[in-house]
KEDREN-639510 format. One record per residue (C-alpha): x, y, z; residue number from 1; residue in three letters. Coordinates in steps of 0.02 Angstrom, whole numbers, plus 50000, padded with zeros to 5 digits. Layout:
<node x="X" y="Y" z="Z" num="NUM" residuo="ala"/>
...
END
This chain:
<node x="56023" y="54545" z="55081" num="1" residuo="met"/>
<node x="55918" y="54682" z="55000" num="2" residuo="lys"/>
<node x="56042" y="54719" z="54861" num="3" residuo="glu"/>
<node x="56046" y="54538" z="54803" num="4" residuo="lys"/>
<node x="55857" y="54524" z="54813" num="5" residuo="ala"/>
<node x="55840" y="54679" z="54704" num="6" residuo="ala"/>
<node x="55963" y="54612" z="54576" num="7" residuo="glu"/>
<node x="55873" y="54443" z="54566" num="8" residuo="lys"/>
<node x="55708" y="54534" z="54541" num="9" residuo="thr"/>
<node x="55778" y="54634" z="54395" num="10" residuo="val"/>
<node x="55847" y="54475" z="54314" num="11" residuo="val"/>
<node x="55671" y="54404" z="54329" num="12" residuo="phe"/>
<node x="55605" y="54559" z="54240" num="13" residuo="ser"/>
<node x="55732" y="54544" z="54100" num="14" residuo="ile"/>
<node x="55694" y="54361" z="54065" num="15" residuo="leu"/>
<node x="55506" y="54389" z="54075" num="16" residuo="thr"/>
<node x="55505" y="54541" z="53960" num="17" residuo="ser"/>
<node x="55622" y="54460" z="53833" num="18" residuo="ala"/>
<node x="55515" y="54304" z="53821" num="19" residuo="gly"/>
<node x="55352" y="54400" z="53806" num="20" residuo="leu"/>
<node x="55423" y="54523" z="53678" num="21" residuo="ala"/>
<node x="55465" y="54378" z="53562" num="22" residuo="leu"/>
<node x="55296" y="54293" z="53587" num="23" residuo="val"/>
<node x="55200" y="54456" z="53558" num="24" residuo="lys"/>
<node x="55298" y="54500" z="53403" num="25" residuo="phe"/>
<node x="55271" y="54330" z="53321" num="26" residuo="leu"/>
<node x="55088" y="54332" z="53372" num="27" residuo="ala"/>
<node x="55068" y="54507" z="53302" num="28" residuo="gly"/>
<node x="55147" y="54457" z="53135" num="29" residuo="ile"/>
<node x="55051" y="54294" z="53110" num="30" residuo="phe"/>
<node x="54894" y="54358" z="53195" num="31" residuo="gly"/>
<node x="54888" y="54521" z="53094" num="32" residuo="his"/>
<node x="54879" y="54631" z="53249" num="33" residuo="ser"/>
<node x="54978" y="54793" z="53260" num="34" residuo="tyr"/>
<node x="54919" y="54814" z="53440" num="35" residuo="ala"/>
<node x="55016" y="54655" z="53481" num="36" residuo="leu"/>
<node x="55167" y="54716" z="53384" num="37" residuo="ile"/>
<node x="55157" y="54881" z="53480" num="38" residuo="ala"/>
<node x="55146" y="54780" z="53638" num="39" residuo="asp"/>
<node x="55304" y="54686" z="53589" num="40" residuo="ser"/>
<node x="55394" y="54851" z="53559" num="41" residuo="ile"/>
<node x="55348" y="54905" z="53735" num="42" residuo="glu"/>
<node x="55411" y="54739" z="53805" num="43" residuo="ser"/>
<node x="55574" y="54757" z="53708" num="44" residuo="thr"/>
<node x="55606" y="54927" z="53786" num="45" residuo="thr"/>
<node x="55571" y="54843" z="53954" num="46" residuo="asp"/>
<node x="55718" y="54726" z="53923" num="47" residuo="val"/>
<node x="55841" y="54868" z="53891" num="48" residuo="phe"/>
<node x="55775" y="54975" z="54033" num="49" residuo="ser"/>
<node x="55784" y="54827" z="54153" num="50" residuo="ser"/>
<node x="55966" y="54801" z="54103" num="51" residuo="ile"/>
<node x="55996" y="54984" z="54147" num="52" residuo="leu"/>
<node x="55908" y="54958" z="54313" num="53" residuo="val"/>
<node x="56017" y="54807" z="54351" num="54" residuo="leu"/>
<node x="56177" y="54903" z="54312" num="55" residuo="leu"/>
<node x="56113" y="55050" z="54414" num="56" residuo="gly"/>
<node x="56074" y="54944" z="54567" num="57" residuo="ile"/>
<node x="56245" y="54863" z="54559" num="58" residuo="lys"/>
<node x="56330" y="55033" z="54550" num="59" residuo="tyr"/>
<node x="56218" y="55109" z="54684" num="60" residuo="ala"/>
<node x="56269" y="54974" z="54806" num="61" residuo="asn"/>
<node x="56454" y="55009" z="54792" num="62" residuo="lys"/>
<node x="56523" y="55062" z="54962" num="63" residuo="pro"/>
<node x="56559" y="55245" z="55000" num="64" residuo="ala"/>
<node x="56731" y="55307" z="54953" num="65" residuo="asp"/>
<node x="56834" y="55467" z="54962" num="66" residuo="glu"/>
<node x="56746" y="55545" z="54812" num="67" residuo="asn"/>
<node x="56573" y="55481" z="54862" num="68" residuo="his"/>
<node x="56562" y="55493" z="55052" num="69" residuo="pro"/>
<node x="56373" y="55465" z="55047" num="70" residuo="tyr"/>
<node x="56389" y="55315" z="54932" num="71" residuo="gly"/>
<node x="56333" y="55296" z="54751" num="72" residuo="his"/>
<node x="56144" y="55288" z="54779" num="73" residuo="gly"/>
<node x="56106" y="55443" z="54675" num="74" residuo="arg"/>
<node x="56129" y="55337" z="54519" num="75" residuo="ile"/>
<node x="55958" y="55257" z="54551" num="76" residuo="glu"/>
<node x="55849" y="55409" z="54509" num="77" residuo="pro"/>
<node x="55963" y="55446" z="54361" num="78" residuo="leu"/>
<node x="55934" y="55270" z="54297" num="79" residuo="ile"/>
<node x="55748" y="55297" z="54326" num="80" residuo="thr"/>
<node x="55755" y="55450" z="54212" num="81" residuo="phe"/>
<node x="55833" y="55341" z="54076" num="82" residuo="leu"/>
<node x="55694" y="55212" z="54101" num="83" residuo="val"/>
<node x="55566" y="55351" z="54080" num="84" residuo="val"/>
<node x="55654" y="55405" z="53920" num="85" residuo="ala"/>
<node x="55637" y="55227" z="53853" num="86" residuo="phe"/>
<node x="55452" y="55228" z="53895" num="87" residuo="leu"/>
<node x="55420" y="55396" z="53812" num="88" residuo="val"/>
<node x="55516" y="55342" z="53658" num="89" residuo="thr"/>
<node x="55419" y="55179" z="53641" num="90" residuo="ser"/>
<node x="55253" y="55271" z="53668" num="91" residuo="ala"/>
<node x="55299" y="55394" z="53531" num="92" residuo="thr"/>
<node x="55347" y="55257" z="53408" num="93" residuo="val"/>
<node x="55186" y="55162" z="53445" num="94" residuo="ile"/>
<node x="55079" y="55318" z="53423" num="95" residuo="ala"/>
<node x="55159" y="55367" z="53256" num="96" residuo="ile"/>
<node x="55142" y="55193" z="53184" num="97" residuo="gln"/>
<node x="54963" y="55178" z="53247" num="98" residuo="ser"/>
<node x="54912" y="55336" z="53157" num="99" residuo="val"/>
<node x="54993" y="55271" z="52997" num="100" residuo="lys"/>
<node x="54901" y="55105" z="53011" num="101" residuo="asn"/>
<node x="54734" y="55191" z="53043" num="102" residuo="ile"/>
<node x="54748" y="55271" z="52870" num="103" residuo="his"/>
<node x="54807" y="55109" z="52787" num="104" residuo="thr"/>
<node x="54682" y="54971" z="52749" num="105" residuo="pro"/>
<node x="54739" y="54803" z="52816" num="106" residuo="his"/>
<node x="54679" y="54632" z="52868" num="107" residuo="gln"/>
<node x="54594" y="54614" z="53037" num="108" residuo="gly"/>
<node x="54674" y="54517" z="53181" num="109" residuo="pro"/>
<node x="54651" y="54331" z="53210" num="110" residuo="glu"/>
<node x="54535" y="54271" z="53349" num="111" residuo="ala"/>
<node x="54667" y="54162" z="53433" num="112" residuo="trp"/>
<node x="54768" y="54317" z="53480" num="113" residuo="thr"/>
<node x="54637" y="54354" z="53614" num="114" residuo="leu"/>
<node x="54677" y="54195" z="53710" num="115" residuo="tyr"/>
<node x="54862" y="54236" z="53705" num="116" residuo="leu"/>
<node x="54829" y="54413" z="53766" num="117" residuo="leu"/>
<node x="54723" y="54351" z="53912" num="118" residuo="ala"/>
<node x="54870" y="54245" z="53974" num="119" residuo="val"/>
<node x="54993" y="54389" z="53948" num="120" residuo="ile"/>
<node x="54884" y="54513" z="54045" num="121" residuo="ile"/>
<node x="54872" y="54398" z="54196" num="122" residuo="val"/>
<node x="55058" y="54360" z="54193" num="123" residuo="trp"/>
<node x="55112" y="54542" z="54176" num="124" residuo="lys"/>
<node x="55000" y="54594" z="54320" num="125" residuo="glu"/>
<node x="55075" y="54457" z="54428" num="126" residuo="ile"/>
<node x="55250" y="54515" z="54376" num="127" residuo="ser"/>
<node x="55205" y="54695" z="54420" num="128" residuo="tyr"/>
<node x="55152" y="54646" z="54595" num="129" residuo="arg"/>
<node x="55307" y="54538" z="54622" num="130" residuo="ile"/>
<node x="55428" y="54676" z="54570" num="131" residuo="val"/>
<node x="55331" y="54814" z="54659" num="132" residuo="leu"/>
<node x="55333" y="54713" z="54820" num="133" residuo="asn"/>
<node x="55521" y="54695" z="54806" num="134" residuo="gln"/>
<node x="55542" y="54881" z="54770" num="135" residuo="ser"/>
<node x="55450" y="54921" z="54932" num="136" residuo="ile"/>
<node x="55555" y="54797" z="55031" num="137" residuo="lys"/>
<node x="55719" y="54864" z="54960" num="138" residuo="thr"/>
<node x="55672" y="55050" z="54951" num="139" residuo="asn"/>
<node x="55731" y="55051" z="54770" num="140" residuo="ser"/>
<node x="55664" y="55190" z="54658" num="141" residuo="thr"/>
<node x="55737" y="55108" z="54503" num="142" residuo="ala"/>
<node x="55655" y="54942" z="54547" num="143" residuo="leu"/>
<node x="55488" y="55032" z="54568" num="144" residuo="lys"/>
<node x="55510" y="55104" z="54394" num="145" residuo="ala"/>
<node x="55544" y="54927" z="54331" num="146" residuo="asp"/>
<node x="55382" y="54869" z="54414" num="147" residuo="ala"/>
<node x="55284" y="55003" z="54323" num="148" residuo="trp"/>
<node x="55356" y="54938" z="54161" num="149" residuo="his"/>
<node x="55261" y="54777" z="54195" num="150" residuo="his"/>
<node x="55102" y="54873" z="54236" num="151" residuo="arg"/>
<node x="55115" y="54979" z="54077" num="152" residuo="ser"/>
<node x="55144" y="54818" z="53980" num="153" residuo="asp"/>
<node x="54986" y="54745" z="54057" num="154" residuo="ala"/>
<node x="54891" y="54903" z="54009" num="155" residuo="ile"/>
<node x="54948" y="54895" z="53828" num="156" residuo="thr"/>
<node x="54895" y="54713" z="53825" num="157" residuo="ser"/>
<node x="54723" y="54760" z="53893" num="158" residuo="val"/>
<node x="54699" y="54894" z="53760" num="159" residuo="thr"/>
<node x="54755" y="54770" z="53627" num="160" residuo="ala"/>
<node x="54629" y="54644" z="53695" num="161" residuo="phe"/>
<node x="54489" y="54773" z="53684" num="162" residuo="ile"/>
<node x="54539" y="54830" z="53510" num="163" residuo="gly"/>
<node x="54551" y="54653" z="53441" num="164" residuo="ile"/>
<node x="54384" y="54608" z="53522" num="165" residuo="ser"/>
<node x="54297" y="54755" z="53439" num="166" residuo="ile"/>
<node x="54375" y="54711" z="53272" num="167" residuo="ser"/>
<node x="54318" y="54530" z="53284" num="168" residuo="leu"/>
<node x="54143" y="54566" z="53350" num="169" residuo="ile"/>
<node x="54096" y="54700" z="53223" num="170" residuo="phe"/>
<node x="54194" y="54628" z="53078" num="171" residuo="gly"/>
<node x="54230" y="54717" z="52914" num="172" residuo="glu"/>
<node x="54258" y="54903" z="52931" num="173" residuo="gly"/>
<node x="54318" y="54890" z="53111" num="174" residuo="tyr"/>
<node x="54493" y="54824" z="53077" num="175" residuo="glu"/>
<node x="54563" y="54992" z="53134" num="176" residuo="met"/>
<node x="54500" y="54962" z="53312" num="177" residuo="ala"/>
<node x="54661" y="54865" z="53339" num="178" residuo="asp"/>
<node x="54763" y="55018" z="53289" num="179" residuo="asp"/>
<node x="54660" y="55136" z="53395" num="180" residuo="tyr"/>
<node x="54694" y="55019" z="53541" num="181" residuo="ala"/>
<node x="54882" y="55036" z="53511" num="182" residuo="ala"/>
<node x="54862" y="55226" z="53506" num="183" residuo="leu"/>
<node x="54770" y="55224" z="53673" num="184" residuo="cys"/>
<node x="54908" y="55113" z="53744" num="185" residuo="ala"/>
<node x="55038" y="55245" z="53698" num="186" residuo="ser"/>
<node x="54940" y="55374" z="53799" num="187" residuo="ile"/>
<node x="54936" y="55259" z="53950" num="188" residuo="phe"/>
<node x="55123" y="55230" z="53934" num="189" residuo="ile"/>
<node x="55155" y="55418" z="53935" num="190" residuo="leu"/>
<node x="55048" y="55438" z="54091" num="191" residuo="tyr"/>
<node x="55143" y="55298" z="54178" num="192" residuo="asn"/>
<node x="55305" y="55383" z="54129" num="193" residuo="ser"/>
<node x="55254" y="55533" z="54232" num="194" residuo="tyr"/>
<node x="55203" y="55423" z="54379" num="195" residuo="ile"/>
<node x="55378" y="55347" z="54377" num="196" residuo="ile"/>
<node x="55468" y="55511" z="54346" num="197" residuo="phe"/>
<node x="55390" y="55613" z="54487" num="198" residuo="arg"/>
<node x="55457" y="55522" z="54642" num="199" residuo="pro"/>
<node x="55629" y="55501" z="54562" num="200" residuo="ala"/>
<node x="55634" y="55688" z="54529" num="201" residuo="phe"/>
<node x="55585" y="55721" z="54711" num="202" residuo="gly"/>
<node x="55727" y="55606" z="54768" num="203" residuo="glu"/>
<node x="55859" y="55693" z="54662" num="204" residuo="ile"/>
<node x="55797" y="55862" z="54727" num="205" residuo="met"/>
<node x="55800" y="55804" z="54910" num="206" residuo="asp"/>
<node x="55614" y="55835" z="54925" num="207" residuo="glu"/>
<node x="55547" y="55799" z="55099" num="208" residuo="his"/>
<node x="55435" y="55646" z="55084" num="209" residuo="leu"/>
<node x="55477" y="55546" z="55240" num="210" residuo="tyr"/>
<node x="55370" y="55608" z="55385" num="211" residuo="asp"/>
<node x="55335" y="55432" z="55448" num="212" residuo="asp"/>
<node x="55521" y="55392" z="55455" num="213" residuo="leu"/>
<node x="55556" y="55556" z="55545" num="214" residuo="val"/>
<node x="55425" y="55511" z="55676" num="215" residuo="asp"/>
<node x="55509" y="55341" z="55702" num="216" residuo="glu"/>
<node x="55679" y="55423" z="55721" num="217" residuo="ile"/>
<node x="55612" y="55542" z="55854" num="218" residuo="arg"/>
<node x="55529" y="55401" z="55952" num="219" residuo="val"/>
<node x="55683" y="55289" z="55951" num="220" residuo="tyr"/>
<node x="55797" y="55435" z="55995" num="221" residuo="ser"/>
<node x="55706" y="55460" z="56160" num="222" residuo="leu"/>
<node x="55745" y="55280" z="56207" num="223" residuo="glu"/>
<node x="55932" y="55320" z="56214" num="224" residuo="val"/>
<node x="55994" y="55367" z="56389" num="225" residuo="pro"/>
<node x="56044" y="55550" z="56396" num="226" residuo="gly"/>
<node x="55933" y="55607" z="56250" num="227" residuo="ile"/>
<node x="55802" y="55728" z="56317" num="228" residuo="leu"/>
<node x="55721" y="55770" z="56152" num="229" residuo="gly"/>
<node x="55748" y="55809" z="55968" num="230" residuo="thr"/>
<node x="55734" y="55965" z="55863" num="231" residuo="glu"/>
<node x="55770" y="55972" z="55677" num="232" residuo="lys"/>
<node x="55769" y="55808" z="55583" num="233" residuo="cys"/>
<node x="55805" y="55803" z="55397" num="234" residuo="tyr"/>
<node x="55798" y="55646" z="55291" num="235" residuo="val"/>
<node x="55854" y="55622" z="55112" num="236" residuo="arg"/>
<node x="55857" y="55464" z="55009" num="237" residuo="lys"/>
<node x="56001" y="55400" z="54904" num="238" residuo="ala"/>
<node x="55980" y="55228" z="54825" num="239" residuo="gly"/>
<node x="55910" y="55108" z="54954" num="240" residuo="met"/>
<node x="55970" y="55209" z="55105" num="241" residuo="lys"/>
<node x="55904" y="55360" z="55199" num="242" residuo="tyr"/>
<node x="56030" y="55487" z="55261" num="243" residuo="his"/>
<node x="55984" y="55582" z="55419" num="244" residuo="val"/>
<node x="56032" y="55749" z="55497" num="245" residuo="asp"/>
<node x="55966" y="55755" z="55676" num="246" residuo="leu"/>
<node x="55976" y="55886" z="55814" num="247" residuo="his"/>
<node x="55968" y="55797" z="55982" num="248" residuo="ala"/>
<node x="55944" y="55883" z="56150" num="249" residuo="ile"/>
<node x="56051" y="55835" z="56300" num="250" residuo="val"/>
<node x="56079" y="55911" z="56472" num="251" residuo="ser"/>
<node x="56178" y="56074" z="56468" num="252" residuo="ala"/>
<node x="56273" y="56019" z="56623" num="253" residuo="asp"/>
<node x="56367" y="55872" z="56545" num="254" residuo="ile"/>
<node x="56541" y="55883" z="56468" num="255" residuo="ser"/>
<node x="56577" y="55893" z="56282" num="256" residuo="val"/>
<node x="56654" y="55720" z="56295" num="257" residuo="lys"/>
<node x="56496" y="55649" z="56373" num="258" residuo="glu"/>
<node x="56387" y="55732" z="56241" num="259" residuo="gly"/>
<node x="56497" y="55659" z="56105" num="260" residuo="his"/>
<node x="56480" y="55486" z="56183" num="261" residuo="lys"/>
<node x="56290" y="55502" z="56191" num="262" residuo="ile"/>
<node x="56283" y="55553" z="56007" num="263" residuo="ser"/>
<node x="56377" y="55395" z="55958" num="264" residuo="his"/>
<node x="56259" y="55289" z="56062" num="265" residuo="his"/>
<node x="56112" y="55373" z="55976" num="266" residuo="leu"/>
<node x="56184" y="55343" z="55803" num="267" residuo="lys"/>
<node x="56217" y="55159" z="55841" num="268" residuo="asp"/>
<node x="56044" y="55136" z="55914" num="269" residuo="tyr"/>
<node x="55958" y="55213" z="55763" num="270" residuo="leu"/>
<node x="56057" y="55100" z="55646" num="271" residuo="his"/>
<node x="56005" y="54952" z="55753" num="272" residuo="leu"/>
<node x="55821" y="54996" z="55750" num="273" residuo="lys"/>
<node x="55809" y="55062" z="55571" num="274" residuo="leu"/>
<node x="55918" y="54958" z="55455" num="275" residuo="glu"/>
<node x="55876" y="55067" z="55304" num="276" residuo="asp"/>
<node x="55970" y="55216" z="55374" num="277" residuo="leu"/>
<node x="56135" y="55264" z="55295" num="278" residuo="gly"/>
<node x="56240" y="55410" z="55355" num="279" residuo="gln"/>
<node x="56178" y="55488" z="55517" num="280" residuo="ile"/>
<node x="56241" y="55658" z="55572" num="281" residuo="leu"/>
<node x="56200" y="55701" z="55754" num="282" residuo="ile"/>
<node x="56206" y="55882" z="55811" num="283" residuo="his"/>
<node x="56200" y="55900" z="56000" num="284" residuo="ile"/>
<node x="56092" y="56039" z="56074" num="285" residuo="glu"/>
<node x="56099" y="56091" z="56259" num="286" residuo="pro"/>
<node x="55939" y="56086" z="56360" num="287" residuo="asn"/>
<node x="55947" y="56270" z="56407" num="288" residuo="glu"/>
<node x="55813" y="56405" z="56405" num="289" residuo="asp"/>
<node x="55939" y="56545" z="56390" num="290" residuo="asp"/>
<node x="55897" y="56659" z="56243" num="291" residuo="asp"/>
<node x="56079" y="56669" z="56189" num="292" residuo="tyr"/>
<node x="56092" y="56481" z="56169" num="293" residuo="leu"/>
<node x="55925" y="56471" z="56078" num="294" residuo="asp"/>
<node x="55982" y="56602" z="55953" num="295" residuo="asp"/>
<node x="56152" y="56522" z="55930" num="296" residuo="glu"/>
<node x="56084" y="56350" z="55890" num="297" residuo="tyr"/>
<node x="55937" y="56406" z="55783" num="298" residuo="asp"/>
<node x="55977" y="56349" z="55606" num="299" residuo="gly"/>
END
């Protein structure tokens, strides 16, 4: 079941981020690397944001009720906005502390931190791909945001690796390269925040982004006996489901009862073929060239 798969993926993210946050923080303290400490801050925000994602997914999958006839899926983009807020906050904290450290003489990082970072980078990239793959399978915006947390974490680790390498290669006078790396990481995190925010904003605003799904709906509709064609087709996403408003064309000579029956067959068939569809509203149009009918059913 998609909902359970999404929840298990988020639990994986929470455990991964919590473990890495602790390792990075201890390595940053004993290895004299603020880039690693900044990295641990980013991982810590990942833990809290993943907890929000988990709660959001659980709430989004509650069944529709009288007050929420379309379900509770809208919570997902709202949770995504909170995740973005966590990212922006962590990026700001990292940037401020980096600037302070740049103007404060300090000891350079230890060489062994590079080996630790290499392992972390590989693992975070693997985690990103695992979570992103699950977000695609489940159509979860919040899970996609969680995946980008892993990618941003990998990016901060890469910048830390570069900064520490420069500091170690060039030696005295280049200790600040580690801090500049953390500052660059904060910029990458802010950019990723926008990448996460944009599709969630489009979802909450019912932006039309589903042309491929509309094409599938039209093709499958024509396979239903009695459906002669389709006109308007609107799709909006809420949580892991896509809600559809479809105008279907039938013969003008059939009865209202028969048209109603065909619309139910069409709805059932679309649910059978496209399991990600949620509510489907079918509006029946008569196959008539009369100008009066065209005007009446336009819009």
